[in-house]
Structure formats: C-alpha cells, structure tokens
C-alpha positions in Angstrom: 10.3 5.5 -43.3 7.9 4.3 -40.8 8.9 4.3 -37.0 7.9 1.1 -35.5 6.2 1.1 -31.9 5.5 -1.9 -29.6 3.1 -1.3 -27.0 2.5 -3.7 -23.9 -0.7 -4.4 -22.1 -3.0 -3.9 -25.5 -5.8 -5.6 -23.9 -5.8 -3.0 -21.0 -7.9 0.1 -21.2 -5.4 2.2 -22.2 -3.5 -0.1 -24.2 -6.9 -0.2 -26.5 -6.8 3.4 -26.7 -3.6 3.5 -28.0 -3.5 0.6 -30.7 -6.9 2.8 -31.8 -5.2 5.8 -31.8 -1.9 4.3 -33.5 -3.2 2.6 -36.1 -4.5 5.7 -37.2 -1.3 7.2 -37.7 -0.2 6.5 -41.5 3.7 7.0 -39.9 3.6 4.2 -37.3 4.3 0.7 -37.5 2.5 -0.9 -34.5 2.9 -4.3 -32.8 0.8 -4.9 -30.0 1.2 -7.1 -27.0 0.2 -8.5 -24.5 -0.4 -11.4 -21.8 -2.4 -14.3 -24.2 -4.9 -13.6 -26.7 -5.6 -10.6 -28.5 -9.1 -9.4 -27.3 -9.2 -6.4 -29.5 -12.2 -6.2 -31.6 -9.9 -5.7 -34.9 -7.0 -6.9 -36.2 -6.4 -4.2 -38.9 -3.4 -1.8 -38.8 -1.4 -3.8 -36.8 0.6 -7.0 -35.5 -0.5 -8.3 -32.5 1.9 -10.4 -30.7 1.8 -12.4 -27.2 4.3 -11.5 -24.8 4.2 -12.2 -20.9 6.0 -9.0 -19.2 6.9 -11.4 -16.2 8.7 -13.9 -18.6 11.9 -12.8 -19.3 13.0 -14.7 -22.5 9.9 -14.0 -23.9 10.5 -10.4 -23.5 14.1 -10.1 -24.7 12.6 -12.8 -27.8 9.7 -10.8 -29.1 11.9 -7.2 -29.0 14.5 -8.9 -30.6 12.5 -10.2 -33.1 10.3 -7.1 -33.5 13.4 -4.2 -33.5 11.0 -1.6 -32.4 12.3 2.1 -32.4 9.9 2.6 -29.4 8.7 0.3 -26.5 5.8 1.6 -25.2 4.7 0.1 -21.8 1.2 0.1 -20.1 0.9 -3.4 -19.0 1.2 -3.7 -14.8 -0.9 -4.5 -11.9 -2.9 -1.6 -11.1 -5.6 -3.1 -8.5 -3.9 -0.8 -5.3 -5.8 -3.2 -2.8 -4.6 -6.3 -4.0 -0.9 -5.4 -4.7 -1.1 -5.0 -0.6 -2.1 -8.6 -0.3 -0.2 -9.9 -3.8 3.1 -8.6 -3.3 5.5 -10.7 -4.8 3.1 -11.0 -8.0 3.1 -6.6 -7.9 6.7 -7.1 -7.7 7.0 -9.5 -11.1 4.4 -7.0 -13.3 5.4 -3.6 -12.1 9.6 -3.9 -11.3 10.4 -6.8 -12.7 8.8 -6.7 -15.5 10.4 -3.1 -16.4 14.5 -4.9 -15.7 13.3 -7.2 -18.3 11.9 -4.7 -20.9 15.2 -2.4 -20.1 17.2 -5.0 -20.7 15.7 -6.4 -24.4 15.4 -1.9 -25.1 18.9 -1.8 -24.4 19.9 -4.5 -26.6 18.3 -2.8 -29.6 18.8 0.2 -28.7 15.1 1.1 -28.3 13.4 4.2 -26.9 11.4 3.0 -23.9 8.5 5.3 -22.4 7.1 3.9 -19.5 3.6 4.7 -17.8 3.4 5.7 -14.2 1.4 7.0 -11.2 0.4 9.5 -9.1 0.4 7.0 -6.4 4.0 7.6 -6.0 3.3 10.4 -4.0 2.1 10.4 -0.3 -0.6 13.3 -1.2 0.6 16.1 1.3 1.3 18.5 -1.2 -0.5 18.1 -4.8 -1.1 19.4 -7.6 2.6 17.9 -8.3 5.4 18.8 -11.2 7.4 16.4 -12.8 10.4 17.4 -10.3 8.8 16.7 -7.3 10.0 13.7 -5.0 8.2 10.5 -4.7 7.3 9.1 -1.5 4.6 6.2 -1.6 2.4 5.0 0.8 1.0 1.9 -0.6 2.6 -1.2 -2.0 1.6 -0.3 -5.7 2.7 3.2 -4.9 6.5 1.8 -4.5 6.7 -1.1 -7.1 5.7 2.1 -9.5 8.2 4.3 -7.5 10.9 1.5 -8.0 9.9 1.0 -11.7 10.8 4.5 -12.6 14.3 4.4 -10.7 15.5 1.1 -13.0 13.9 3.6 -16.2 15.7 6.4 -14.9 19.1 4.6 -14.3 18.5 2.2 -17.2 21.1 4.2 -19.7 18.5 4.2 -22.1 16.9 7.2 -24.0 13.6 7.1 -22.0 10.3 8.7 -20.8 8.0 8.0 -17.8 4.2 9.6 -18.4 2.8 10.4 -15.2 -1.1 10.0 -14.8 -4.1 10.1 -12.3 -7.1 8.0 -12.2 -8.0 7.0 -16.3 -11.4 6.7 -16.9 -12.9 5.9 -20.0 -14.7 2.8 -22.0 -13.2 -0.4 -23.3 -14.3 -2.9 -25.5 -15.2 -6.3 -23.6 -14.4 -4.8 -20.0 -16.1 -5.3 -16.9 -14.4 -2.8 -15.0 -16.5 0.6 -14.0 -15.2 3.9 -13.4 -16.4 7.1 -11.6 -19.0 8.0 -14.3 -20.4 5.1 -14.9 -21.3 4.0 -11.6 -22.2 7.3 -10.6 -24.8 7.2 -13.8 -25.7 3.7 -13.1 -26.6 4.1 -9.4 -28.5 7.0 -9.6 -30.5 5.7 -12.2 -31.3 2.7 -10.3 -33.0 5.4 -7.3 -29.3 4.4 -5.1 -28.1 6.7 -2.5 -24.4 6.9 -2.8 -21.7 8.1 -0.9 -18.2 9.9 -3.1 -15.3 11.3 -0.4 -14.7 15.1 0.0 -10.9 14.6 1.0 -9.4 13.2 -1.7 -8.3 15.2 -5.1 -7.4 13.7 -8.2 -6.9 14.9 -11.9 -9.3 12.4 -13.7 -7.7 11.4 -17.1 -10.2 10.0 -20.0 -7.8 7.3 -21.5 -8.1 9.6 -24.9 -6.1 11.8 -24.1 -3.3 9.8 -22.0 -3.2 7.5 -25.1 -2.5 10.3 -26.8 0.1 11.8 -24.8 1.4 8.4 -24.6 1.6 9.0 -28.6 3.2 12.6 -28.5 6.0 11.0 -26.4 6.6 8.3 -28.1 6.2 10.0 -32.0 9.1 12.7 -30.9 11.2 10.4 -28.6 10.5 12.8 -26.2 13.1 12.1 -23.2 12.3 13.1 -19.8 9.3 12.5 -17.3 5.9 14.2 -18.5 2.5 14.6 -16.7 -0.1 13.0 -18.7 -3.3 13.6 -17.1 -6.8 15.7 -17.1 -6.5 19.4 -16.5 -8.5 19.7 -13.6 -7.9 19.2 -9.8 -11.1 17.8 -8.3 -12.3 15.4 -5.7 -14.5 12.5 -6.3 -17.5 14.2 -4.9 -17.0 17.5 -7.3 -16.8 14.6 -10.0 -20.0 12.6 -9.1 -22.0 16.0 -9.0 -20.6 17.0 -12.2 -21.8 13.6 -13.7 -24.8 13.8 -11.9 -25.3 17.6 -13.8 -24.2 16.3 -17.4 -27.0 13.8 -17.2 -29.3 15.6 -15.6 -29.7 13.5 -12.6 -30.7 13.4 -9.1 -27.7 14.8 -7.2 -29.8 14.4 -3.6 -28.7 10.7 -3.6 -25.2 11.6 -3.6 -24.1 12.0 0.3 -20.6 13.8 1.2 -18.4 11.1 2.7 -14.6 11.7 3.9 -12.6 8.5 3.5 -11.7 7.2 6.9 -15.4 5.8 6.2 -14.0 3.4 3.7 -11.7 0.5 4.9 -9.1 -0.4 2.3 -6.0 -2.4 2.4 -3.9 0.0 0.7 -3.2 3.7 1.6 -4.2 6.2 -0.9 -2.5 10.0 -1.3 -5.2 12.2 0.2 -4.0 15.1 -2.1 -2.1 14.3 -6.2 -3.2 16.0 -9.4 -0.9 16.9 -11.5 0.5 20.4 -13.2 0.7 19.9 -16.4 2.7 23.1 -18.0 5.8 21.0 -19.1 3.9 18.5 -21.4 2.1 21.6 -22.7 4.9 23.5 -23.9 7.0 20.5 -24.9 4.9 18.1 -26.5 2.0 20.6 -27.5 -0.7 18.0 -25.0 -4.1 19.8 -24.7 -6.5 17.5 -22.8 -10.2 17.5 -22.4 -12.1 18.9 -19.6 -14.0 16.8 -17.0 -17.3 17.8 -19.1 -15.9 16.8 -22.2 -14.2 13.9 -20.8 -17.8 13.2 -19.8 -19.4 13.8 -23.0 -16.8 11.2 -24.8 -18.7 8.8 -22.6 -21.8 9.0 -23.2 -21.2 9.6 -27.0 -19.5 5.9 -26.8 -22.1 4.6 -24.4 -24.6 5.4 -27.6 -22.4 3.6 -29.9 -24.0 0.1 -31.1 -21.3 -2.5 -29.5 
C-alpha cells in the first residue's frame, strides 16, 4: 500500500528537491501542489495540482479530494525584508495558510509536517536544540513562530522541521545563494564584503528534502532540527567556497553586519544541534565542503 503525500510549494527550491526525491521512492504516491502552473522540468512519477495556500476553499477542496496521509508544507513567503514591508501578504502566506492546512488536515486525519526556520530565535544563544524557546526579532520570524504555534495547538498528528540558510540549485530559478554569489564574484574579479559576526548552519537543499522525507515517511511527531552540521559565519563560507574552486581569497573582505542596511533585523548567532534528528530519524547531512561539491557537480550538468 503506497503512502500518499501531498507537497505544497512544489515549484520552490525545497519543493523541487522533494519532488525529485519522493518520485524515486517506490512506496510514495506524490501529489505536488503550488500556486499556478507546474514549473518542474518533468511530469513523470507524480500528480500536479494547482493550489493557492492563501485560498481557504481551494486548500480544503484539494486535500479533501486527494485524501493524503501526509502533507509536507514547504510553501512560504521567505524574503525576510519583503515580509517587513508587506506584513499582510506575509501573514496571509505564513500564518493564515497554515490555519487552512490545519483545518483541511483535521477533516482528513492527515499528518502535517510544517517547515520552519531559525529566524524564530533572537540569535543570542545559538546553536539551538529543539527545546529552545523562540523570541523572533523580525516580522518574518514572528510569522513563522505564530505558524508553529498553530501547528502545535492543532490537535493533529504533526511535526515541525526547522532549518537554516538553505542553499542549492533549482531548475528555472534566478535566486542565487552564497556559494554561487561568491564563485561568480571572484571569477569576475570583484571585491566582496562578507559578514563575520553572524553564525548559521548552512543547509544543502537536498539534505533538508531528505530530512522532510524521513519525518513524513516515519510520521515522526514533534520538532526536529534539520540543517547542515556546522556552524559557520558567512565569511567562513565564502573562504571555503573560494578554496574549493581555487579562487582568489584576497578579494574577500571581512565586514560586520552593521555595514549592511537591511529593513529586517537578523539574529546574530543561530545554528542548530542535530542530535535528535540523527538519533530518531537517522538524519545525516553533508558537510559544507560536500555541499559545495554537490552544487559544483550540478553546475556541470547540461540544463
């Protein structure tokens, strides 16, 4: 008997990686959803259904029709600065949508996996374990923290996968990441400034997809930290990227976060402790160097 999983945000970076992974699992029957048309480069191995998570009736209808055993909710408004200036849109996508999904999952007795973020923390005490109490310092952080509370108090069987600074290469997406940005800048001989006073656990998108799959497949309840295994500053990430590709590190200058003007505040020190995900799920992420190697291999593949 196949397990039916429904995925939100299938067109996004994590969504694309999950479709790629879940379609390889013989025991999974996958329904991929996103707003608008399917932007994935292939259509085999899954069913696609348009679903706007901010449209309550659409969410209720799609989940009622498809009757999934597991919903993996990856769709969200994740542009931290845009969330600061477009609070209503942020709340609709990040909180109200979760309320609609909870309502729909309640009607079908569906297990809900919700993807969250290190930005629910103020960044004064990282790296964090799953028991740490949130204290957001940006509107994006508040929206994701509120969504967690909706899930926790839903009465459903639920899980939350918290992650940090996801990087990867997606089909048909212009969004860059720190590795691609550093590589491109140094190849063009540009001087770049990179912060030394923020700490994160950079997460390969494939690793996050694997963590979500492990939770969904096992229907493992509770909160799990699903991130990379190292806590690094963006400056350290830039230096390691330059080292990997054999580029000129002298172009990389150290800077502190105060030199960049961004509308939303960032937590200074997050990063995650992964002991629970490793012991309960068998989660084992790549190192940052291994993650760079994965991206380097994908860059060489023909589009």
